[in-house]
Residue, then its C-alpha position, 0 to 999 in steps of 0.5 A: m608155740s612153734n614159730d616156724d611158720e609165724p610172720e615176722c614180728a617187730n621183737p623176734l627175740f622176745f617173741k622166741w623167748v616167750s614162746e619157749w616159756y609158754e611151750a614149757a608151761r604148757a608141757s607141765n601144764a602150769k597155770t601160767q600158760h593162758t597169760l604167756k599165751k596172750a603175751c605171745v599174741s601180743l608180741q606177734r602183733y605188736p608192730l613198733l620195736l620195743e628199745n628195753a624189756q621193761d617197755a614190754v608191760q604196756l602189751q596185754g598178757i605182759g605184766p612186771g613178772i614176765a617183763d623182769r623175765l625178759v630183762k634178766k633173759l635179754a642180759s644173759w644173751r648180750k652176755e653170751q654173744g659178747i655184746a655191751e649193755p647199750t649204756t655202757v660206755a667203752p673205756e677207750a671212748a671214755s678216755g680217748s687220748a688226743n696224743s694217740d696216733t691210732p685212729t678211732t672208729t666211731r659207731q654209726k648211730t642208726q636213727r630209731l623210731y620215735v615211739p611215744r609212752y603208752r597214754s602219754g600225751a603225745f600217744a593220745l594226740l596221734i591218735g586224735l590227729l589221726k582220727t581227724y585225718c580220716l574223718y576230714g581229709p589230709d589237709y585239715f587243721i583241727p583246732k586245739s578246742e576240737l582236737v582235746p576232747i578226742c584225745e582224752p580217752f586215749a591219755d592218763a593225765p588230763f588236757h587242762v591244768g588243774g585235773t585229775s590224771h588217772g588214779s594218781g589224784y591232782a596232775q602236775h603236768t598236762a598231756w597237751s605238752g605232748m604236742k611240743t614233742l610232736e612238732s619237734k619230731a616233725l610228726a605234727e604241724r601248726q596253723g595260725g597258732v592254734k590249729f594242728c595237723l599230722t605231716e606225712e611222717g606222723v601219719q605213718i607213726s600214727k597208724k603204728v600207735v592205733e596198732v597198739l590198742r588193736t593188740r591191746n582190744e582197747l580200740s572202740d567199734d566206731d573208731s575201729q571203723v573209722f581207721s579201717k576206712l583209712e586202710e582201705r583208702n590208702a591200699v586202693r590209692a597205692s595200687s592205682s598209683s603204683p602197681g607194683i608197690h604196696s603198703s606192706d613194703f613200707d611196713s615191713v620193718a619197724g625200725d625202717p625210716v619213714q617213707p611218704r605215702a604214694g599218690i598224696m600230695s604234700r601239703s602247705s599249713s598256709a594253704p589248706f584249701t586246694r584247688q584239684s582239676s577233674a576232682t569230680a570224677h574220681i569222687e565216691l560217697d565214701d570220700l565225703m563225710s557222712y551224718p546219717a539221718g538221726s545222728y545230727d541236729v538242724i540248728l539255725v544260724v542268725d547272722n549277728r547284724e541281724v540282732h541289732s537291739t535286746a527288743d530283736r533278741a527277745l523277738i527271736e527268742r520268742e518266736l524261735e527259741s520258745q518254739g523249739v527252734r535251736i539258734e546260734v548267732r555268729p557273723l555270716t559272710v553271705g545270707d542272713y540266716l542258714w542252717i548247719a547239721r551238728a552231730k549229737p552228743d551222744s552219737a558216734h559222730r559226735h566229733q565231727p564238725d559242724v557243716v552248713l546245710d545247702f540252704v540260705v536265707e537272704r532278707k531285705r527290707m523293701d527300703d533296702l532292697c530299692a537302695s541296693i539296686k540303685d548302688g549296685r550291691y544287688r547284683e554283687q550279693h547275688a553273685r556271691i551267693h551263687a558263688t558259694g554254692f547254695t542251690n536252695v535260696f529263700y530270698v525274702v522281701e519284707g514289708s512294703d515301703p510306698d516311698a522308696v518304691s516311687r523314688l526308685g520307680e515301680a518298674a525297676v522294683s518289679s524287674a528286679l523281683s522278676r529277675i530274683q525268681v527267673i533269672e537267679g532262680f531263688h525262691l521269692k517270699q514277701p512276708p509283711s513284717f519281721e515277726a512273720t519272717l521269723r514264723l517263716l523261718r521257724q516253719l523252714t527249720e521244722s521242715l528240714t528237720d523232718v525231711l533231712e536224712c543223710v548229710y554228705a559234707i565235702p572235704d575241704s581238700l576238694i574246695g578251691l577258691k575258684g570253681f566250687q559251683e563246677l565242683k558242687r554240680g559235678i558231685r550232684a550231677r553223680f549222686p543227684q539224691a545226696q544232700l551236700a554240705i560244707s564246713f564253715d570253714a570252707y563257707d568263709v573261704v568261697s563266700n569271702k568278698s574278695g578272697s575269690l577274685s582274680v587280679g584282672e576282677v580286683y582291678l575292674r573293681m578298682l576303676m568302678t569305685l570312681r564315680g561314673v565309671s560304669a562296668d562297661k567303661a570299666l571293661s573298656i578301660a581295662g581293656c585297653y590298658p590291662t594293668p593298673q601301671l599300663l594305665i598310670d604310665a599312660l595318663k601321665a604321658d603327653g596326650g594320655v588324657k585325650a587318648v582315654d578321652e577318645l576310648i569307645v565304651d564297648g557295644s556302643c558309640r559313646k566315648i569316655g569323655p573329657v570330664l571321667s578322662k580327667r577325673l581318672a587322671e586325678f585319681w591314679t596320677a595323685n601322690s595322695f589322697 
């Protein structure tokens, strides 16, 4: 096989020798020519540097026989070239005398690229982490429980204690130990102890490991499609960010130091959710994680605070689970019920995480609604629902309580119910009982199962603590027919009670915790004293309480008043509580 016009490969000597053996076998019509041809193709495509000839057995078409021939050929070639074996130590270096005046020159070692052993734990973990990188984005830290199932098909050893390795019975070591190797070589990083993500160097090594699977024809069509999409995106990003630089410039020599990808922001393990300005301008549907129709199940998630007793659980099972509605009970930061899309176990998307669909239910009894209107929780909850970005909100006001309505006033309750529909834009439902609410949930679940088609999940890397509504609104404006969703981690971040508050908002809330301080009064105080320290200094100064007393409430002629200013002074200047 002539190699005059062959592209460069990572192991040119091995490729040259095997090509010569193939030409000789073909000339003599030997049966080994077919095996040697496969070996030539594998060596030509293999992107990593083989540290010794025995490592070539991992390639398709190369068995122990060809590997032994390569070992002998390499030894004779080194002898002809006068190159010592890498394991031998020069006598002068071994017995270097301290009394010798002759200066000794030390050979500078070139740092080799780390290559994990084929089907080892590190090998499988790199593939699993790269798949996670392709599916969920560069800033997603995957939990160990989700990563292990992705990696198991690519490792010989088991990932759990007591498992059996391929063809060798009981396993003494688990493949998970490879994660320590990746972390020690800065190829993977950890968040919170149990979540992991590739570093920039890890991405480069992982792509070369995937090439090993390609050369051995061991990459499934689904995985190949996932990895090829990454290559296409990298090519687009490289061409748009640096017109004169191409990805091949970094991959031409396997032993060169790994260089970071152009145009990609470095990530911080402590901040997986980052705000990106004008992100929607460059977002395409291909950038979103897709769940095609028929590849997922719709599951109703019930807030654990909704299940107060075994009687409630039995009622939910009777009204929902017995009717074929799949439910899960877990804590929810916003809403009392919502729906998630979970990839089916037999689908090609089975390794994708659960995503929260754009539908949520807020349930209140009539007496609870009256109480929330009175203490201010009513508006705060509505603001948090909007901040989470839900566009299909069902507001369920359950039953009737004439006593609670009369105490608050019918006009106030009617105004609140009208506001829910007209101002907030929620779908108001008023079932007579909890049983009727469960039947409504069953009908909504069945409707979503029948109506929803392809679902697109917004990557966590595009979701910030602020401006999520604008981000989602911008994506929806560009793709009005797309059904959008977010991961549960993103849902927890954007719906957190305090995670999305600015310092100024926290200050206003601190002021409003004091009885008698309304929102208007808090704004007036914060306008004159923008920080807590300024307020404390003013209250401690001579005449400071009087100055606060004279403050005019914005939009009115009322003053803060002496009673409230005295209460503020007692609260903010106290040494202890």
